[in-house]
N, C-alpha and C positions, 0 to 999 in steps of 0.2 A: 504494500500500500504506500503510495507516494505521500510524502509530507508536504503540504502546501507551503508551510513556512520555509522549509528547505528549498523548495522550488523557487520561491521569491528571493531567497538568499543567493541562489545560483544565478538568478537574473540581476544581481547587484542591487537589490532593494535594501537600502540602508535601514529602513524601519524594521524590516524582518530581522536584520542583523542585530539591531538594538533589542528586539524582543527575545531573540535567542540568548543574548548575553544576560538579560534580566532573568530569563527562565532557567538557564543552566549554569549561571555564575557560581552559585553555592556548590553545585555538584562538581564542577571543575576544580574549584578551590579544595574541596574535600579529597578529590583524587590526588591533587598535587601534595597536599598535606600528608596523606597516608603513604604515598610513594616515597616522599622525602625522608620518612622515618625519623623526624626530629633533627635532621642534620642541617636544615636550612632555616634562616630567620623568617619571621612572618612577612617581612618586606620582600624577601626573595620569593616566598610562596605566592604573594600577591602579584609580583612582577611576572612570574611564570604563568599565573592564571591569565593575566592580561596578554602575555605573549601567545598563549594558546588561542585566544580569540582573534588576535591579529593574524595568526597563521591560518585560522579558519577563513577569515576574510580573503586572505591572499590566495588560498587554494580552493575557493568556493566553486570554481568551474569543474573541479575534479570530484566533487562530492556526488555520490550515488544517492538520489532521493529515495531509492527503494530500500536502502539500508538505514539502520538506526543512527541518528545523529549523535546520540550519547556515546556509542562505541567509537565513533570517529573522534569526538572530543577527548575521550579518555586516552586513546592511543597518542594523540598529539601531546596531551598533558604529561603522560608518563615518559614519553621520549624527551620532552624538554627538561623534566626533572632529572632523568638519567644523564643527559648532557651536562646539566648544571653540576651534578654531583661528581661527574668525571673530571671537571675542571677545578673542583673545590680543593683548596690547599689548606692543610692543617699546619699550624705553627705552634711551636713550643717556646716559651720564654726561657731565659737563662736560669731563672729561679726554678722553673719546673724541671729543667734539665738537671740541675743540681740535686733536686729531690729524687729524681730517677736514679742518679748516680749513687746517691747515699742509701737507696732502698735495699732492703735485704731480699734478694731475688728468690731465695729458698722458701720464703713465706708466700 
């Protein structure tokens, strides 16, 4: 069954896009939050959520209106989180390094 809102999105209807963002925004944020497993800040999660919808708009011509939009959005969101986590750099302060050096590794 074709989704009329998705068909309008494919036709570059800005109102349809805004409705999709409003309708699925919380869902996409939850996917991002769950997939990031607490390794990203809330700001990063919000940015990835916004980037997901930007990607949706940029790839709207490739969307299949016969398939669920939620699945498409979830795949985009998970891929963006994975890319973000891949580039994440963990840093250790000198104090933390000293604590690690002094730690009893047998415990």
